[in-house]
VOPAGU-2260 file (C-alpha; in pm, 1 decimal, decimal comma):
REM VOPAGU-2260
SITE   aa  ch    i         X         Y         Z
SITE  MET   A    0    -390,7   -1001,6   -1728,0
SITE  ALA   A    1     -59,5   -1183,2   -1748,2
SITE  ASN   A    2     259,7   -1063,2   -1902,9
SITE  ASN   A    3     629,8   -1134,2   -1930,4
SITE  ILE   A    4     833,1    -820,0   -1995,9
SITE  SER   A    5    1169,6    -966,6   -2092,3
SITE  SER   A    6    1127,6    -889,4   -2463,6
SITE  PRO   A    7    1244,1    -553,7   -2608,6
SITE  GLN   A    8     985,0    -288,0   -2685,3
SITE  ASN   A    9     986,4    -100,2   -3017,4
SITE  GLY   A   10    1329,3    -239,7   -3102,9
SITE  ASN   A   11    1492,8     -82,3   -2795,8
SITE  ALA   A   12    1650,2    -252,4   -2497,2
SITE  PRO   A   13    1380,5    -347,2   -2245,1
SITE  ILE   A   14    1320,2    -135,3   -1937,7
SITE  TYR   A   15    1283,8    -314,1   -1605,3
SITE  ALA   A   16    1108,0    -187,6   -1292,7
SITE  ASN   A   17    1324,7    -267,9    -991,2
SITE  ILE   A   18    1232,7    -223,6    -626,4
SITE  ILE   A   19    1502,9      -2,0    -475,9
SITE  GLY   A   20    1340,4     117,1    -151,9
SITE  TRP   A   21    1107,8     -18,0     114,6
SITE  GLY   A   22     946,8     102,1     436,1
SITE  MET   A   23     668,6      32,8     684,3
SITE  ALA   A   24     476,7     205,1     961,4
SITE  VAL   A   25     236,4      67,3    1219,6
SITE  PRO   A   26      54,8     234,1    1510,0
SITE  GLU   A   27     203,6     198,2    1857,2
SITE  THR   A   28    -120,7      74,7    2015,4
SITE  ARG   A   29    -145,3    -304,0    2035,8
SITE  LEU   A   30    -476,4    -487,5    2062,9
SITE  THR   A   31    -412,9    -839,7    2188,8
SITE  ASN   A   32    -642,2   -1139,6    2191,6
SITE  GLU   A   33    -667,8   -1098,7    2567,3
SITE  ASP   A   34    -796,6    -744,0    2513,9
SITE  LEU   A   35   -1063,8    -875,9    2279,2
SITE  GLU   A   36   -1181,0   -1121,6    2543,3
SITE  ALA   A   37   -1318,1    -822,4    2735,2
SITE  ILE   A   38   -1550,8    -712,8    2453,7
SITE  LEU   A   39   -1625,1   -1031,6    2259,8
SITE  ASP   A   40   -1729,7   -1388,9    2332,7
SITE  THR   A   41   -1389,1   -1526,7    2240,7
SITE  SER   A   42   -1053,3   -1634,1    2380,8
SITE  ASP   A   43    -686,7   -1619,9    2291,2
SITE  GLU   A   44    -684,0   -1994,7    2221,2
SITE  TRP   A   45    -990,2   -1971,7    1995,3
SITE  ILE   A   46    -843,9   -1687,7    1788,5
SITE  ARG   A   47    -494,0   -1837,8    1764,0
SITE  SER   A   48    -618,5   -2180,6    1658,0
SITE  ARG   A   49    -840,2   -2040,2    1383,5
SITE  THR   A   50    -632,1   -1749,5    1253,6
SITE  GLY   A   51    -276,9   -1758,4    1389,2
SITE  ILE   A   52    -317,7   -1400,7    1515,0
SITE  HIS   A   53    -210,4   -1292,2    1863,2
SITE  GLU   A   54    -219,6    -914,0    1833,7
SITE  ARG   A   55    -283,6    -634,8    1586,0
SITE  ARG   A   56    -208,0    -259,8    1576,5
SITE  ILE   A   57    -486,5      -1,4    1608,4
SITE  ALA   A   58    -460,4     358,1    1489,0
SITE  SER   A   59    -509,8     638,6    1738,5
SITE  GLU   A   60    -738,8     935,3    1674,7
SITE  LYS   A   61    -441,6    1130,5    1537,5
SITE  GLU   A   62    -326,3     852,3    1302,2
SITE  THR   A   63    -480,4     821,9     958,5
SITE  THR   A   64    -436,9     619,1     643,2
SITE  ALA   A   65    -240,9     911,6     498,8
SITE  SER   A   66     -18,6     966,7     804,6
SITE  LEU   A   67      77,4     598,5     824,9
SITE  GLY   A   68     141,3     589,1     450,2
SITE  LEU   A   69     354,8     902,5     475,7
SITE  LYS   A   70     580,0     747,3     741,3
SITE  ALA   A   71     627,1     432,5     532,2
SITE  ALA   A   72     703,8     643,1     224,8
SITE  GLN   A   73     962,0     852,6     408,7
SITE  GLN   A   74    1133,3     537,4     526,9
SITE  ALA   A   75    1140,9     397,9     172,8
SITE  LEU   A   76    1292,8     722,5      46,2
SITE  SER   A   77    1560,7     707,5     316,2
SITE  VAL   A   78    1662,2     358,0     199,4
SITE  THR   A   79    1729,7     488,0    -152,1
SITE  ASN   A   80    1850,1     836,7     -51,8
SITE  LEU   A   81    1624,1     974,4    -322,6
SITE  VAL   A   82    1455,8    1310,3    -269,1
SITE  PRO   A   83    1078,9    1348,0    -317,0
SITE  SER   A   84    1115,1    1570,6    -623,0
SITE  THR   A   85    1251,4    1270,2    -818,0
SITE  LEU   A   86     920,7    1082,1    -785,8
SITE  ASP   A   87     706,3    1072,6   -1098,7
SITE  MET   A   88     406,7     887,7    -957,0
SITE  VAL   A   89     250,7     809,3    -619,8
SITE  ILE   A   90      -2,9     525,8    -597,4
SITE  VAL   A   91    -180,8     432,9    -276,7
SITE  ALA   A   92    -364,5     101,2    -255,0
SITE  THR   A   93    -632,2     132,0      12,8
SITE  CYS   A   94    -992,4      49,3      91,1
SITE  THR   A   95    -996,3     285,0     391,3
SITE  PRO   A   96    -915,4     628,4     243,7
SITE  ASP   A   97    -934,8     935,7     464,0
SITE  TYR   A   98   -1160,7    1106,2     207,7
SITE  ARG   A   99   -1371,8     991,3     -84,8
SITE  PHE   A  100   -1166,8    1259,3    -254,4
SITE  PRO   A  101    -906,1    1401,8    -258,9
SITE  SER   A  102    -711,5    1078,2    -285,3
SITE  THR   A  103    -492,1     959,2      -1,3
SITE  ALA   A  104    -209,5     954,8    -255,8
SITE  SER   A  105    -254,6    1328,1    -315,7
SITE  LEU   A  106    -232,6    1398,3      57,2
SITE  ILE   A  107      89,3    1197,7      85,2
SITE  GLN   A  108     234,6    1348,4    -232,9
SITE  ASN   A  109     178,2    1694,6     -87,9
SITE  SER   A  110     325,8    1607,5     253,0
SITE  LEU   A  111     637,4    1465,9      88,4
SITE  GLY   A  112     683,3    1770,5    -129,6
SITE  ALA   A  113     684,6    1545,6    -439,4
SITE  SER   A  114     599,4    1838,1    -664,8
SITE  GLN   A  115     666,1    1651,6    -992,7
SITE  ALA   A  116     452,0    1346,1    -917,9
SITE  GLY   A  117     103,4    1249,0   -1024,0
SITE  ALA   A  118     -98,5    1076,5    -753,1
SITE  PHE   A  119    -401,2     850,7    -731,4
SITE  ASP   A  120    -561,5     582,2    -513,6
SITE  LEU   A  121    -626,9     228,5    -629,2
SITE  SER   A  122    -912,3      23,2    -485,4
SITE  ALA   A  123    -875,5    -354,3    -509,9
SITE  ALA   A  124    -914,3    -436,1    -139,1
SITE  CYS   A  125    -652,7    -682,1      -9,4
SITE  SER   A  126    -520,1    -734,3    -364,4
SITE  GLY   A  127    -459,2    -363,1    -403,4
SITE  PHE   A  128     -83,8    -358,5    -349,0
SITE  VAL   A  129     -25,4    -626,3    -614,9
SITE  TYR   A  130    -241,2    -431,3    -859,2
SITE  ALA   A  131     -60,6    -106,1    -776,2
SITE  ILE   A  132     283,8    -258,2    -824,4
SITE  GLN   A  133     181,8    -376,0   -1171,5
SITE  MET   A  134      35,8     -35,1   -1263,3
SITE  ALA   A  135     358,9     137,2   -1161,3
SITE  ALA   A  136     576,2    -122,6   -1336,3
SITE  GLN   A  137     378,1     -86,7   -1658,5
SITE  ALA   A  138     423,1     290,1   -1652,5
SITE  ILE   A  139     797,7     248,0   -1598,0
SITE  ARG   A  140     834,3     -11,5   -1872,4
SITE  SER   A  141     647,7     210,7   -2116,5
SITE  GLY   A  142     904,3     483,5   -2058,3
SITE  SER   A  143     644,4     737,2   -1941,2
SITE  ILE   A  144     791,7     756,9   -1590,2
SITE  LYS   A  145    1117,4     661,0   -1424,8
SITE  THR   A  146    1043,6     642,5   -1050,8
SITE  ALA   A  147     724,8     546,2    -867,4
SITE  LEU   A  148     624,5     528,9    -502,7
SITE  VAL   A  149     370,9     253,5    -428,5
SITE  ILE   A  150     204,0     241,3     -87,9
SITE  GLY   A  151     -40,8       6,5      77,2
SITE  SER   A  152    -200,7     179,9     374,3
SITE  GLU   A  153    -506,9      91,4     581,5
SITE  THR   A  154    -695,3     185,6     896,4
SITE  MET   A  155    -921,1    -119,0     898,0
SITE  SER   A  156   -1020,8     -66,3    1261,0
SITE  ARG   A  157   -1246,7     218,8    1147,2
SITE  VAL   A  158   -1460,9       0,3     921,4
SITE  LEU   A  159   -1503,0    -294,5    1157,6
SITE  ASP   A  160   -1819,8    -389,5    1339,3
SITE  TRP   A  161   -1668,6    -456,8    1680,5
SITE  GLN   A  162   -1966,4    -673,9    1772,3
SITE  ASP   A  163   -1890,4    -910,8    1483,6
SITE  ARG   A  164   -1647,9   -1175,8    1606,1
SITE  GLY   A  165   -1597,2   -1309,6    1253,4
SITE  THR   A  166   -1423,0    -993,0    1129,6
SITE  SER   A  167   -1313,4    -783,8    1428,7
SITE  ILE   A  168   -1057,8   -1041,2    1545,8
SITE  LEU   A  169    -883,4   -1047,0    1207,8
SITE  PHE   A  170    -790,8    -695,5    1107,9
SITE  GLY   A  171    -535,7    -434,5    1207,3
SITE  ASP   A  172    -391,5    -104,7    1085,1
SITE  GLY   A  173     -61,2     -25,2     914,8
SITE  ALA   A  174     121,6      81,4     600,7
SITE  GLY   A  175     402,4     -36,3     377,8
SITE  ALA   A  176     574,1     130,2      83,7
SITE  VAL   A  177     816,9      52,4    -197,1
SITE  ILE   A  178     994,3     261,5    -458,4
SITE  LEU   A  179    1030,4     124,9    -809,9
SITE  GLN   A  180    1278,4     268,2   -1056,7
SITE  ALA   A  181    1358,1     211,0   -1421,6
SITE  SER   A  182    1668,1       6,1   -1497,1
SITE  GLU   A  183    1828,3    -169,1   -1792,1
SITE  GLU   A  184    1948,6    -446,3   -1560,7
SITE  VAL   A  185    1737,3    -760,2   -1588,3
SITE  GLY   A  186    1523,1    -800,1   -1279,1
SITE  GLY   A  187    1243,6    -634,8   -1089,4
SITE  VAL   A  188     886,7    -710,1   -1190,6
SITE  LEU   A  189     903,8    -999,4   -1438,0
SITE  SER   A  190     539,9   -1104,4   -1466,9
SITE  ALA   A  191     196,4   -1034,3   -1327,0
SITE  VAL   A  192    -141,6   -1204,4   -1310,9
SITE  LEU   A  193    -440,2    -987,2   -1216,4
SITE  ARG   A  194    -788,8   -1134,4   -1188,5
SITE  SER   A  195   -1136,3   -1044,7   -1061,2
SITE  ASP   A  196   -1478,3   -1206,0   -1018,3
SITE  GLY   A  197   -1745,8    -953,8    -927,8
SITE  ALA   A  198   -1998,4   -1233,8    -879,4
SITE  GLY   A  199   -1839,3   -1280,2    -537,1
SITE  ALA   A  200   -1910,5    -924,6    -423,4
SITE  ASP   A  201   -2166,2   -1048,1    -170,0
SITE  LEU   A  202   -1900,2   -1249,8      14,8
SITE  LEU   A  203   -1679,4    -963,9     132,0
SITE  GLY   A  204   -1731,3    -590,4     127,7
SITE  ILE   A  205   -1813,8    -258,6     293,1
SITE  PRO   A  206   -2151,9    -108,6     192,7
SITE  ALA   A  207   -2117,1     264,2     119,8
SITE  ILE   A  208   -2481,4     347,2      37,1
SITE  PRO   A  209   -2801,6     233,9     211,9
SITE  ASN   A  210   -2928,2      44,3     -93,3
SITE  TYR   A  211   -2660,7    -219,4     -35,1
SITE  VAL   A  212   -2734,8    -269,3     333,9
SITE  THR   A  213   -2932,2    -590,9     373,5
SITE  GLY   A  214   -2981,0    -841,6     652,8
SITE  ASP   A  215   -2721,9    -800,8     927,2
SITE  ARG   A  216   -2497,5    -574,3     720,8
SITE  LYS   A  217   -2424,5    -223,2     846,6
SITE  LEU   A  218   -2349,9      89,7     648,7
SITE  ASN   A  219   -1973,7     154,7     617,2
SITE  LYS   A  220   -1891,6    -161,6     813,3
SITE  MET   A  221   -1725,0    -474,3     680,9
SITE  TYR   A  222   -1910,4    -797,5     620,6
SITE  MET   A  223   -1758,1   -1133,3     529,4
SITE  ILE   A  224   -1879,2   -1486,6     470,8
SITE  GLY   A  225   -1565,9   -1651,0     604,9
SITE  ARG   A  226   -1608,1   -2008,2     485,4
SITE  ASP   A  227   -1659,8   -1912,6     120,4
SITE  VAL   A  228   -1376,2   -1658,6     128,9
SITE  PHE   A  229   -1146,4   -1928,3     270,8
SITE  LYS   A  230   -1224,6   -2165,4     -17,4
SITE  PHE   A  231   -1177,6   -1886,3    -270,6
SITE  ALA   A  232    -843,8   -1777,3    -124,3
SITE  THR   A  233    -682,0   -2122,1    -115,7
SITE  ARG   A  234    -785,2   -2184,9    -476,8
SITE  VAL   A  235    -664,2   -1854,9    -623,2
SITE  ILE   A  236    -330,5   -1855,7    -439,9
SITE  HIS   A  237    -242,5   -2182,3    -609,2
SITE  GLU   A  238    -366,6   -2075,3    -952,5
SITE  SER   A  239    -214,1   -1727,1    -960,7
SITE  VAL   A  240     125,3   -1830,8    -819,4
SITE  ILE   A  241     162,8   -2109,1   -1078,2
SITE  GLU   A  242      47,2   -1885,8   -1364,4
SITE  SER   A  243     274,3   -1594,1   -1270,7
SITE  VAL   A  244     578,3   -1819,8   -1227,9
SITE  GLU   A  245     520,9   -1975,1   -1569,6
SITE  ALA   A  246     478,0   -1628,7   -1724,8
SITE  ALA   A  247     814,6   -1526,6   -1577,3
SITE  GLY   A  248     983,2   -1823,6   -1742,4
SITE  ILE   A  249    1090,9   -1990,3   -1418,5
SITE  THR   A  250     968,9   -2282,0   -1206,9
SITE  LEU   A  251     823,3   -2286,8    -858,4
SITE  ALA   A  252    1144,6   -2451,3    -739,5
SITE  ASP   A  253    1330,8   -2132,2    -840,8
SITE  VAL   A  254    1123,1   -1916,8    -604,2
SITE  ALA   A  255    1307,8   -1834,1    -283,4
SITE  LEU   A  256    1017,2   -1673,2     -99,0
SITE  ILE   A  257     642,6   -1628,1    -138,6
SITE  ILE   A  258     501,8   -1318,0      31,0
SITE  PRO   A  259     124,8   -1361,7      50,9
SITE  HIS   A  260    -147,9   -1134,6     174,9
SITE  GLN   A  261    -159,0   -1196,2     550,7
SITE  ALA   A  262    -521,4   -1302,1     591,7
SITE  ASN   A  263    -530,8   -1622,3     795,1
SITE  ASP   A  264    -265,9   -1876,1     888,0
SITE  ARG   A  265    -492,5   -2163,8     792,9
SITE  ILE   A  266    -522,2   -2021,3     441,3
SITE  LEU   A  267    -142,7   -2003,3     412,4
SITE  GLN   A  268    -100,0   -2358,7     539,9
SITE  SER   A  269    -356,4   -2485,4     290,3
SITE  ALA   A  270    -189,8   -2293,5       6,7
SITE  ALA   A  271     152,6   -2435,6      93,7
SITE  ARG   A  272      11,3   -2789,2      83,1
SITE  SER   A  273    -165,0   -2719,3    -246,1
SITE  LEU   A  274     155,1   -2587,4    -404,3
SITE  ASN   A  275     358,4   -2866,6    -243,5
SITE  VAL   A  276     614,9   -2623,3    -103,8
SITE  ASP   A  277     767,9   -2597,9     242,1
SITE  ARG   A  278     563,5   -2372,9     469,2
SITE  GLU   A  279     886,5   -2190,1     556,3
SITE  ARG   A  280     895,4   -2049,1     203,4
SITE  PHE   A  281     584,8   -1846,9     291,7
SITE  MET   A  282     672,6   -1521,3     466,9
SITE  THR   A  283     433,5   -1447,8     752,2
SITE  ASN   A  284     402,1   -1190,1    1029,6
SITE  LEU   A  285      29,4   -1238,5    1076,4
SITE  ASP   A  286      64,4   -1317,7    1445,6
SITE  ARG   A  287     184,8    -963,4    1524,1
SITE  TYR   A  288     -15,2    -744,4    1286,0
SITE  GLY   A  289    -325,0    -937,7    1183,8
SITE  ASN   A  290    -479,7    -871,5     843,8
SITE  THR   A  291    -382,1    -520,7     730,1
SITE  SER   A  292    -546,5    -559,3     387,2
SITE  ALA   A  293    -348,7    -378,0     113,7
SITE  ALA   A  294     -69,5    -300,4     361,3
SITE  SER   A  295       6,2    -660,9     453,4
SITE  ILE   A  296     235,4    -754,8     162,9
SITE  PRO   A  297     462,2    -445,9     178,2
SITE  ILE   A  298     487,6    -476,4     558,5
SITE  ALA   A  299     586,4    -842,2     522,6
SITE  LEU   A  300     832,2    -751,2     244,9
SITE  TYR   A  301    1000,2    -491,8     465,9
SITE  GLU   A  302    1046,2    -742,1     747,9
SITE  ALA   A  303    1170,1   -1009,5     506,0
SITE  VAL   A  304    1440,3    -772,5     379,9
SITE  GLN   A  305    1535,7    -658,2     729,7
SITE  THR   A  306    1571,8   -1016,5     854,6
SITE  GLY   A  307    1782,5   -1127,7     557,6
SITE  ARG   A  308    1526,0   -1358,0     401,1
SITE  ILE   A  309    1575,2   -1199,8      57,0
SITE  LYS   A  310    1909,4   -1189,2    -120,1
SITE  GLU   A  311    2046,2   -1050,7    -446,7
SITE  GLY   A  312    1905,2   -1236,3    -745,9
SITE  ASP   A  313    1629,0   -1417,3    -552,2
SITE  TYR   A  314    1296,9   -1475,5    -720,6
SITE  ILE   A  315    1007,8   -1378,0    -493,7
SITE  VAL   A  316     632,4   -1387,1    -544,7
SITE  PHE   A  317     372,3   -1144,6    -411,8
SITE  VAL   A  318      21,1   -1292,4    -404,9
SITE  GLY   A  319    -287,6   -1103,5    -289,7
SITE  PHE   A  320    -657,0   -1187,0    -267,7
SITE  GLY   A  321    -963,0   -1017,8    -125,6
SITE  GLY   A  322   -1279,5    -819,4    -186,1
SITE  GLY   A  323   -1400,0    -783,4    -539,3
SITE  LEU   A  324   -1350,0   -1069,7    -543,1
SITE  SER   A  325   -1002,9    -985,1    -668,9
SITE  TRP   A  326    -668,6   -1158,4    -671,1
SITE  GLY   A  327    -327,5   -1136,3    -830,5
SITE  ALA   A  328      35,1   -1246,6    -819,6
SITE  ILE   A  329     362,0   -1089,2    -926,0
SITE  VAL   A  330     706,8   -1242,3    -974,4
SITE  ILE   A  331    1003,9   -1020,9    -887,5
SITE  GLN   A  332    1373,8   -1082,4    -922,5
SITE  TRP   A  333    1538,7    -898,4    -636,6
SITE  ARG   A  334    1812,4    -650,0    -715,5
SITE  VAL   A  335    2001,3    -463,4    -443,7
SITE  PRO   A  336    2035,3     -91,6    -530,4
SITE  ARG   A  337    2381,1      -2,0    -660,1
SITE  PRO   A  338    2579,6     288,6    -508,9
SITE  ALA   A  339    2543,7     478,3    -837,3
SITE  GLU   A  340    2165,5     466,5    -798,0
SITE  VAL   A  341    2158,6     663,8    -474,0
SITE  HIS   A  342    2259,9    1015,7    -379,6
SITE  SER   A  343    2513,0    1126,9    -121,6
SITE  SER   A  344    2358,2    1017,5     206,7
SITE  ARG   A  345    2411,3    1337,0     406,3
SITE  ILE   A  346    2306,9    1577,4     131,2
SITE  ALA   A  347    2005,2    1369,0      32,1
SITE  LYS   A  348    1888,0    1344,5     392,2
SITE  GLN   A  349    1909,4    1721,1     432,4
SITE  ARG   A  350    1718,5    1774,3     108,5
SITE  ARG   A  351    1445,8    1531,5     215,9
SITE  GLN   A  352    1405,2    1702,2     551,3
SITE  PHE   A  353    1387,3    2038,7     377,5
SITE  SER   A  354    1124,6    1903,2     137,8
SITE  TYR   A  355     907,0    1777,0     424,3
SITE  LEU   A  356     942,1    2104,9     617,3
SITE  ARG   A  357     872,4    2312,3     309,8
SITE  ALA   A  358     562,0    2106,1     233,6
SITE  ARG   A  359     426,3    2171,9     583,8
SITE  VAL   A  360     497,5    2544,6     561,5
SITE  ARG   A  361     345,2    2563,5     214,9
SITE  GLY   A  362      31,1    2383,9     331,0
SITE  ARG   A  363     -15,5    2612,8     631,0
SITE  TRP   A  364      49,0    2923,5     419,4
SITE  LYS   A  365    -213,2    2825,1     163,9
SITE  TYR   A  366    -462,3    2750,8     441,6
SITE  TRP   A  367    -414,9    3085,2     614,6
SITE  ARG   A  368    -405,9    3272,0     284,7
SITE  ARG   A  369    -751,0    3136,1     204,5
SITE  ARG   A  370    -875,5    3235,5     548,3
SITE  LEU   A  371    -730,1    3584,4     511,7
SITE  ARG   A  372    -885,4    3627,7     169,5
SITE  MET   A  373   -1224,4    3525,9     308,3
SITE  LEU   A  374   -1186,8    3782,6     586,4
SITE  VAL   A  375   -1078,5    4059,9     350,8
SITE  ASN   A  376   -1356,3    3981,1     102,5
SITE  ARG   A  377   -1613,4    4058,6     368,9
SITE  VAL   A  378   -1499,8    4420,1     366,0
SITE  ARG   A  379   -1626,3    4648,3      88,2
SITE  PRO   A  380   -1355,1    4661,5    -184,3
SITE  ASN   A  381   -1371,0    5042,8    -218,7
SITE  TYR   A  382   -1198,9    5078,4     115,2
SITE  GLY   A  383    -858,6    5164,2     -31,8
SITE  ARG   A  384    -611,8    4989,7     202,4
SITE  ILE   A  385    -824,6    4677,1     235,4
SITE  TYR   A  386    -866,1    4657,6    -140,9
SITE  ARG   A  387    -491,7    4685,0    -196,6
SITE  LEU   A  388    -426,5    4419,0      69,5
SITE  ARG   A  389    -666,3    4181,0    -101,7
SITE  SER   A  390    -492,3    4241,5    -434,9
SITE  LYS   A  391    -155,3    4163,2    -278,4
SITE  ILE   A  392    -288,2    3837,3    -132,5
SITE  ASP   A  393    -437,1    3736,0    -467,2
SITE  GLU   A  394    -111,4    3803,8    -651,3
SITE  TYR   A  395     119,2    3625,7    -411,7
SITE  ASP   A  396     165,7    3251,1    -426,6
SITE  PHE   A  397     403,5    3011,4    -260,1
SITE  GLU   A  398     656,1    2912,5    -523,5
SITE  ASP   A  399     654,7    2539,1    -600,6
SITE  ASP   A  400    1001,1    2524,1    -755,0
SITE  GLU   A  401    1288,9    2422,0    -534,5
């Protein structure tokens, strides 16, 4: 799947999907290589030399994929000064959802108070954020929506076999989010390449049913054949970056920054050599967060923006790869949000805070209303006062309109 969206659709001026907001959230708890020495046959030097990782963040019992994603989303909204009710779609890329269903996206949509937005999860493992960006951009370009919230959020620590040195040293928890919005100004998502090869499913995965547990694999725990995944990753980074750049109508020399999935520093070094580009053009924060799967690219994007590594008009490339096997790359021309695209800061902030508070109150009201109805329904309905109370509860609902 490759496309260049610079041509008009149906005779009208083309619509572009620009990134106008960004945010990230990581747990406070740090797990360093020295900490891992206490539970694994490993050392800081061994881990650093093979992965480039020094520490990673680990979610507490109270932190979830949804709660981390919510914090990143709120930060992205604050950058734009948009209010949640302006969102048309919420997509969460994750392979560690809090529930099989409802979707993590639905939980976040509710907590934001984004009452006008559809919401769904997307499962493409470490490539998920790239896939989700393209899905949102396609919806914007088609004219069906105007504003989308895309989140990559993971709690990988909960699917790791902590006795497996090959995987437990690599992964961490975190979330990143971006907001895309329709614009007639040239820029935003210019091209995308999405690929998959299911024949590699036995190289990297998390078995969810006993039938797929074989050998040393454990139910609901990650397995990975590292050497084969390494070869796959270095090959597809090169191929997808070149193909996406060509589809965007630019050259690799035009690209200011490549933001790859943060899997392993050796993979990134090999990819830089293969593409014949300076290693400094690869954004990396792997040493501090480890591999956060679908969250790694948006977290790295946030830090690249905050440290001034991306400027107006820059061409940047997102490239992801992981379980599936899946991979993909996207070329984006960076546009800084214009003042006309954001609301009054003070008023918008107050409206966002009200939306979050209202969402919490609404959620608690619905919960206790259900409990009260269950209690009342245990009483025979011909008891007059109880019957009338139950009727009142059934009739009343928490209004969704602001």
